[in-house]
DSSP file (Angstrom, degrees, kcal/mol; ACC not computed):
  #  RESIDUE AA STRUCTURE BP1 BP2  ACC     N-H-->O    O-->H-N    N-H-->O    O-->H-N    TCO  KAPPA ALPHA  PHI   PSI    X-CA   Y-CA   Z-CA
    1    1 A M    >         0   0    0      0, 0.0     3,-1.0     0, 0.0     8,-0.1   0.000 360.0 360.0 360.0 -26.0   -1.1   47.7  -62.5
    2    2 A S  T 3   +     0   0    0      1,-0.2     0, 0.0     3,-0.0     0, 0.0   0.644 360.0  68.8 -75.7 -13.6    2.6   47.2  -62.7
    3    3 A D  T 3  S+     0   0    0      2,-0.1     2,-0.4     1,-0.0    -1,-0.2   0.618  93.6  65.4 -80.2 -10.9    2.9   47.2  -58.9
    4    4 A I  S <  S-     0   0    0     -3,-1.0    -1,-0.0     3,-0.0     0, 0.0  -0.917  83.3-125.3-117.5 137.8    1.1   43.9  -58.6
    5    5 A S     >  -     0   0    0     -2,-0.4     4,-2.4     1,-0.1     5,-0.2  -0.381  25.2-114.6 -75.7 156.4    2.4   40.6  -59.9
    6    6 A P  H  > S+     0   0    0      0, 0.0     4,-2.3     0, 0.0     5,-0.1   0.853 117.2  54.4 -59.2 -34.7    0.3   38.5  -62.2
    7    7 A V  H  > S+     0   0    0      2,-0.2     4,-2.2     1,-0.2     5,-0.2   0.932 110.1  44.9 -65.3 -45.6    0.0   35.8  -59.6
    8    8 A E  H  > S+     0   0    0      1,-0.2     4,-2.1     2,-0.2    -1,-0.2   0.866 111.9  53.1 -65.9 -35.2   -1.3   38.2  -57.0
    9    9 A F  H  X S+     0   0    0     -4,-2.4     4,-2.4     2,-0.2    -2,-0.2   0.898 108.7  50.4 -64.7 -41.0   -3.7   39.7  -59.6
   10   10 A G  H  X S+     0   0    0     -4,-2.3     4,-2.3     2,-0.2    -2,-0.2   0.887 109.8  50.0 -63.3 -40.5   -5.0   36.2  -60.3
   11   11 A K  H  X S+     0   0    0     -4,-2.2     4,-2.4     2,-0.2    -1,-0.2   0.898 110.0  51.1 -64.0 -39.5   -5.5   35.6  -56.7
   12   12 A L  H  X S+     0   0    0     -4,-2.1     4,-2.4     2,-0.2    -2,-0.2   0.924 109.9  48.8 -64.3 -45.2   -7.4   38.9  -56.4
   13   13 A I  H  X S+     0   0    0     -4,-2.4     4,-2.4     1,-0.2    -1,-0.2   0.914 111.7  50.1 -61.0 -42.4   -9.7   38.0  -59.4
   14   14 A N  H  X S+     0   0    0     -4,-2.3     4,-2.4     1,-0.2    -2,-0.2   0.909 110.3  50.0 -62.2 -42.4  -10.4   34.6  -57.8
   15   15 A A  H  X S+     0   0    0     -4,-2.4     4,-2.4     2,-0.2    -2,-0.2   0.896 110.5  49.7 -63.9 -40.4  -11.2   36.2  -54.5
   16   16 A V  H  X S+     0   0    0     -4,-2.4     4,-2.3     2,-0.2    -1,-0.2   0.918 111.0  49.2 -65.6 -42.9  -13.6   38.7  -56.2
   17   17 A E  H  X S+     0   0    0     -4,-2.4     4,-2.1     2,-0.2    -2,-0.2   0.914 111.6  49.4 -62.3 -42.6  -15.4   35.9  -58.0
   18   18 A T  H  X S+     0   0    0     -4,-2.4     4,-2.2     1,-0.2    -2,-0.2   0.912 111.7  48.5 -62.1 -43.4  -15.7   33.8  -54.8
   19   19 A L  H  X S+     0   0    0     -4,-2.4     4,-2.6     2,-0.2    -1,-0.2   0.874 108.2  55.0 -65.2 -36.8  -17.2   36.9  -53.0
   20   20 A T  H  X S+     0   0    0     -4,-2.3     4,-2.2     2,-0.2    -1,-0.2   0.920 109.1  47.1 -61.8 -44.3  -19.6   37.5  -55.9
   21   21 A V  H  X S+     0   0    0     -4,-2.1     4,-2.1     1,-0.2    -2,-0.2   0.920 113.0  49.3 -63.0 -43.8  -20.9   34.0  -55.6
   22   22 A E  H  X S+     0   0    0     -4,-2.2     4,-2.4     1,-0.2    -2,-0.2   0.882 109.9  50.7 -65.2 -38.1  -21.2   34.3  -51.8
   23   23 A V  H  X S+     0   0    0     -4,-2.6     4,-2.3     2,-0.2    -1,-0.2   0.912 110.0  49.9 -66.1 -42.1  -23.1   37.6  -52.1
   24   24 A E  H  X S+     0   0    0     -4,-2.2     4,-1.8     2,-0.2    -2,-0.2   0.903 111.4  49.5 -62.4 -40.4  -25.5   36.2  -54.6
   25   25 A S  H  X S+     0   0    0     -4,-2.1     4,-2.2     1,-0.2    -2,-0.2   0.916 110.8  49.3 -63.2 -44.2  -26.2   33.2  -52.3
   26   26 A L  H  X S+     0   0    0     -4,-2.4     4,-2.7     1,-0.2    -2,-0.2   0.868 107.0  55.5 -65.5 -36.3  -26.7   35.5  -49.3
   27   27 A R  H  X S+     0   0    0     -4,-2.3     4,-2.2     2,-0.2    -1,-0.2   0.911 108.2  48.5 -62.1 -41.8  -29.1   37.6  -51.3
   28   28 A E  H  X S+     0   0    0     -4,-1.8     4,-2.3     2,-0.2    -2,-0.2   0.918 111.9  49.1 -62.4 -44.1  -31.2   34.5  -52.0
   29   29 A E  H  X S+     0   0    0     -4,-2.2     4,-2.5     1,-0.2    -2,-0.2   0.904 110.6  50.2 -64.1 -40.8  -31.2   33.5  -48.4
   30   30 A V  H  X S+     0   0    0     -4,-2.7     4,-2.5     2,-0.2    -1,-0.2   0.904 109.7  51.3 -63.2 -41.3  -32.2   37.0  -47.3
   31   31 A G  H  X S+     0   0    0     -4,-2.2     4,-2.1     2,-0.2    -2,-0.2   0.907 110.9  48.1 -61.1 -42.6  -35.1   36.9  -49.7
   32   32 A T  H  X S+     0   0    0     -4,-2.3     4,-2.3     1,-0.2    -2,-0.2   0.905 111.2  50.6 -64.9 -41.7  -36.2   33.6  -48.4
   33   33 A M  H  X S+     0   0    0     -4,-2.5     4,-2.5     2,-0.2    -2,-0.2   0.881 108.1  52.9 -65.4 -37.3  -36.0   34.8  -44.8
   34   34 A K  H  X S+     0   0    0     -4,-2.5     4,-2.4     2,-0.2    -1,-0.2   0.925 109.3  48.9 -63.1 -43.2  -38.1   37.9  -45.7
   35   35 A E  H  X S+     0   0    0     -4,-2.1     4,-2.2     1,-0.2    -2,-0.2   0.912 112.2  48.6 -61.3 -41.5  -40.8   35.7  -47.2
   36   36 A Q  H  X S+     0   0    0     -4,-2.3     4,-2.7     1,-0.2    -2,-0.2   0.905 111.3  49.8 -65.7 -40.2  -40.8   33.5  -44.1
   37   37 A M  H  X S+     0   0    0     -4,-2.5     4,-2.4     2,-0.2    -1,-0.2   0.885 109.7  51.2 -66.7 -38.0  -41.0   36.6  -41.8
   38   38 A T  H  X S+     0   0    0     -4,-2.4     4,-1.9     2,-0.2    -2,-0.2   0.937 113.4  44.7 -64.2 -45.6  -43.9   38.0  -43.8
   39   39 A G  H  X S+     0   0    0     -4,-2.2     4,-2.0     1,-0.2    -2,-0.2   0.903 113.9  49.2 -64.1 -41.4  -45.7   34.7  -43.5
   40   40 A A  H  X S+     0   0    0     -4,-2.7     4,-2.5     1,-0.2    -1,-0.2   0.874 108.4  53.4 -67.9 -36.2  -44.9   34.3  -39.8
   41   41 A R  H  X S+     0   0    0     -4,-2.4     4,-2.5     2,-0.2    -1,-0.2   0.902 108.2  51.0 -64.6 -39.9  -46.1   37.9  -39.1
   42   42 A G  H  X S+     0   0    0     -4,-1.9     4,-2.3     2,-0.2    -2,-0.2   0.905 110.8  48.2 -63.3 -41.2  -49.4   37.1  -40.8
   43   43 A V  H  X S+     0   0    0     -4,-2.0     4,-2.6     2,-0.2    -2,-0.2   0.913 110.9  51.1 -65.7 -42.0  -49.8   34.0  -38.7
   44   44 A A  H  X S+     0   0    0     -4,-2.5     4,-2.2     2,-0.2    -2,-0.2   0.912 111.0  47.8 -62.9 -42.6  -49.0   35.9  -35.5
   45   45 A V  H  X S+     0   0    0     -4,-2.5     4,-2.4     2,-0.2    -1,-0.2   0.917 111.7  51.1 -64.7 -42.1  -51.5   38.7  -36.3
   46   46 A G  H  X S+     0   0    0     -4,-2.3     4,-2.5     1,-0.2    -2,-0.2   0.913 110.2  48.8 -59.7 -44.2  -54.1   36.0  -37.0
   47   47 A L  H  X S+     0   0    0     -4,-2.6     4,-2.5     1,-0.2    -1,-0.2   0.881 110.8  50.2 -65.6 -37.8  -53.4   34.3  -33.8
   48   48 A M  H  X S+     0   0    0     -4,-2.2     4,-2.3     2,-0.2    -1,-0.2   0.903 111.8  47.7 -67.8 -39.0  -53.7   37.5  -31.8
   49   49 A L  H  X S+     0   0    0     -4,-2.4     4,-2.4     2,-0.2    -2,-0.2   0.911 112.9  48.9 -65.8 -41.3  -57.0   38.4  -33.5
   50   50 A A  H  X S+     0   0    0     -4,-2.5     4,-2.7     2,-0.2     5,-0.2   0.916 111.6  49.2 -64.1 -42.8  -58.3   34.9  -32.8
   51   51 A A  H  X S+     0   0    0     -4,-2.5     4,-2.5     1,-0.2    -1,-0.2   0.903 111.2  49.9 -64.3 -40.3  -57.2   35.1  -29.1
   52   52 A G  H  X S+     0   0    0     -4,-2.3     4,-2.5     2,-0.2    -1,-0.2   0.896 111.3  49.1 -65.3 -39.2  -58.9   38.5  -28.8
   53   53 A G  H  X S+     0   0    0     -4,-2.4     4,-2.5     2,-0.2    -2,-0.2   0.915 112.1  47.4 -65.8 -42.9  -62.1   37.2  -30.3
   54   54 A V  H  X S+     0   0    0     -4,-2.7     4,-2.7     2,-0.2     5,-0.2   0.911 113.1  49.7 -63.8 -41.4  -62.1   34.1  -28.0
   55   55 A G  H  X S+     0   0    0     -4,-2.5     4,-2.5    -5,-0.2    -2,-0.2   0.914 111.9  47.5 -63.1 -42.3  -61.4   36.4  -25.0
   56   56 A A  H  X S+     0   0    0     -4,-2.5     4,-2.4     2,-0.2    -2,-0.2   0.908 113.0  48.9 -67.1 -40.9  -64.2   38.8  -26.0
   57   57 A G  H  X S+     0   0    0     -4,-2.5     4,-2.3     2,-0.2    -2,-0.2   0.919 112.6  47.5 -63.1 -44.3  -66.6   35.9  -26.5
   58   58 A A  H  X S+     0   0    0     -4,-2.7     4,-2.5     2,-0.2     5,-0.2   0.908 112.0  50.3 -64.8 -41.6  -65.7   34.3  -23.1
   59   59 A S  H  X S+     0   0    0     -4,-2.5     4,-2.4    -5,-0.2    -2,-0.2   0.912 110.7  49.7 -61.7 -42.8  -66.1   37.7  -21.4
   60   60 A H  H  X S+     0   0    0     -4,-2.4     4,-2.1     2,-0.2    -2,-0.2   0.907 111.6  48.0 -63.6 -42.3  -69.5   38.2  -23.0
   61   61 A M  H  X S+     0   0    0     -4,-2.3     4,-2.1     2,-0.2    -2,-0.2   0.906 112.4  48.3 -66.6 -42.2  -70.7   34.7  -21.9
   62   62 A I  H  X S+     0   0    0     -4,-2.5     4,-1.9     2,-0.2    -2,-0.2   0.906 110.6  52.0 -65.4 -41.0  -69.5   35.2  -18.3
   63   63 A E  H  X S+     0   0    0     -4,-2.4     4,-1.0     1,-0.2    -1,-0.2   0.910 110.7  47.8 -61.4 -42.6  -71.1   38.6  -18.2
   64   64 A R  H  < S+     0   0    0     -4,-2.1     3,-0.3     1,-0.2    -1,-0.2   0.873 110.9  51.3 -67.2 -37.0  -74.4   37.1  -19.4
   65   65 A L  H  < S+     0   0    0     -4,-2.1    -1,-0.2     1,-0.2    -2,-0.2   0.852 109.8  49.9 -69.0 -33.9  -74.2   34.2  -16.9
   66   66 A L  H  <        0   0    0     -4,-1.9    -1,-0.2     1,-0.2    -2,-0.2   0.659 360.0 360.0 -81.5 -16.0  -73.6   36.6  -14.0
   67   67 A K     <        0   0    0     -4,-1.0    -1,-0.2    -3,-0.3    -2,-0.2   0.460 360.0 360.0 -88.0 360.0  -76.6   38.9  -14.8
């Protein structure tokens, strides 16, 4: 502790406090992004299932028309 001046020690404490605030902010942002990705993934799966259903229905109708 004697190798570092009080001014440098104060700067170090300030830097640690600033980094702590930034890390907490980034954690919140990552949490928000995870929630958005989960919701978006659900929408994407729903759209794929709907597209598959529409494709299957169209295929069935075309098959019936051609027979």
